C-alpha positions as CSV (number, residue, x, y, z in Angstrom):
1,M,15.8,50.7,37.0
2,S,14.9,50.3,33.4
3,A,11.8,48.7,32.2
4,P,12.1,45.0,31.2
5,V,12.4,44.4,27.5
6,A,10.1,41.8,25.9
7,P,11.7,39.2,23.7
8,D,11.1,39.3,20.0
9,H,8.9,36.3,20.0
10,A,6.5,37.9,22.5
11,V,5.8,40.9,20.3
12,A,2.3,40.8,18.9
13,G,2.3,40.6,15.1
14,E,0.8,38.9,12.1
15,I,0.5,35.2,12.3
16,A,1.9,33.4,9.3
17,K,-0.7,31.5,7.2
18,P,-0.2,27.7,7.2
19,N,1.1,26.2,4.0
20,T,-2.0,24.1,3.2
21,G,-1.3,24.3,-0.5
22,G,1.8,22.1,-0.3
23,I,-0.1,19.6,1.9
24,W,-2.9,19.4,-0.7
25,K,-0.4,19.0,-3.5
26,I,1.2,16.0,-1.7
27,F,-2.2,14.6,-0.9
28,F,-3.2,14.6,-4.6
29,V,0.2,13.1,-5.6
30,L,-0.4,10.3,-3.0
31,V,-4.0,9.7,-4.3
32,A,-2.6,9.5,-7.9
33,I,0.1,7.0,-6.9
34,T,-2.5,4.9,-4.9
35,A,-4.8,4.9,-8.0
36,V,-1.9,3.6,-10.1
37,E,-1.2,0.9,-7.6
38,F,-4.8,-0.1,-7.6
39,A,-4.9,-0.2,-11.4
40,V,-1.6,-2.2,-11.6
41,T,-2.9,-4.7,-9.0
42,F,-6.1,-5.5,-11.0
43,A,-4.5,-5.2,-14.5
44,M,-1.7,-7.7,-13.8
45,E,-3.6,-10.6,-12.2
46,A,-1.9,-13.3,-14.3
47,Q,0.5,-15.6,-12.4
48,S,3.2,-15.0,-15.0
49,M,3.2,-11.2,-14.3
50,R,3.4,-11.6,-10.5
51,T,7.0,-10.7,-10.1
52,M,6.8,-7.6,-12.3
53,R,3.6,-6.5,-10.5
54,N,5.2,-6.9,-7.1
55,S,8.2,-5.0,-8.2
56,I,6.1,-2.1,-9.5
57,L,4.0,-2.1,-6.3
58,I,7.2,-2.0,-4.1
59,G,8.6,0.8,-6.2
60,L,5.4,2.9,-5.9
61,T,5.2,2.2,-2.2
62,I,8.7,3.5,-1.7
63,L,7.8,6.6,-3.7
64,K,4.8,7.2,-1.5
65,A,7.0,6.7,1.6
66,F,9.3,9.4,0.2
67,F,6.5,11.9,-0.1
68,I,5.1,11.1,3.3
69,V,8.4,11.3,5.1
70,G,9.4,14.5,3.2
71,E,6.2,16.5,3.8
72,F,4.4,15.1,6.8
73,M,7.4,14.2,8.9
74,H,9.1,17.5,7.8
75,L,12.3,15.8,6.7
76,K,12.3,17.8,3.5
77,H,12.9,21.0,5.5
78,E,15.8,19.6,7.5
79,T,19.5,19.9,6.9
80,K,21.3,17.6,4.5
81,G,23.3,15.9,7.3
82,L,20.2,14.8,9.1
83,I,18.6,13.5,5.9
84,W,21.7,11.4,5.2
85,T,21.8,10.2,8.8
86,I,18.3,8.8,8.4
87,L,18.6,7.7,4.8
88,V,21.8,5.7,4.8
89,P,20.9,3.3,7.7
90,S,17.4,2.9,6.2
91,V,18.9,1.8,2.8
92,L,21.3,-0.5,4.5
93,L,18.5,-2.0,6.5
94,V,16.5,-2.7,3.4
95,W,19.6,-4.2,1.7
96,L,20.1,-6.4,4.8
97,L,16.5,-7.6,4.7
98,V,16.7,-8.4,1.0
99,A,20.0,-10.3,1.5
100,L,18.6,-12.3,4.4
101,V,15.4,-13.3,2.6
102,T,17.2,-14.4,-0.5
103,E,19.9,-16.3,1.4
104,G,17.3,-17.8,3.7
105,S,15.2,-19.1,0.9
106,F,18.4,-20.6,-0.8
107,I,19.3,-22.3,2.5
108,G,15.8,-23.6,2.9
109,E,15.7,-25.0,-0.6
110,T,19.1,-26.6,-0.2
111,L,18.2,-28.3,3.1
112,S,14.9,-29.5,1.7
113,N,16.6,-31.0,-1.3
114,M,19.3,-32.6,0.8
115,F,16.8,-34.5,3.0
116,S,14.4,-35.5,0.3
């Protein structure tokens, strides 16, 4: 009988170094985006700038979510098919929520005007 052959993954070898440089880069990008969010929040306190401030904050939050999902949830390293499988339903869900909120507020205003 021949001696059993060890699989390739069981062979002792050099352990790859972790990619901490990429994680630190994403960390500093997230810190910078958070600093911009903080500055925007306190720079645009006027009531007239509320919609623009909220739009900027929502955009920056989506940008932060992109970096977090890409690096820490490892989606950046996946195949394009899986990325689209996750991205398309998420975008449709956000679109649905926006549509429901705008239509709901319209219906609420209409009903309150009808009974007042």
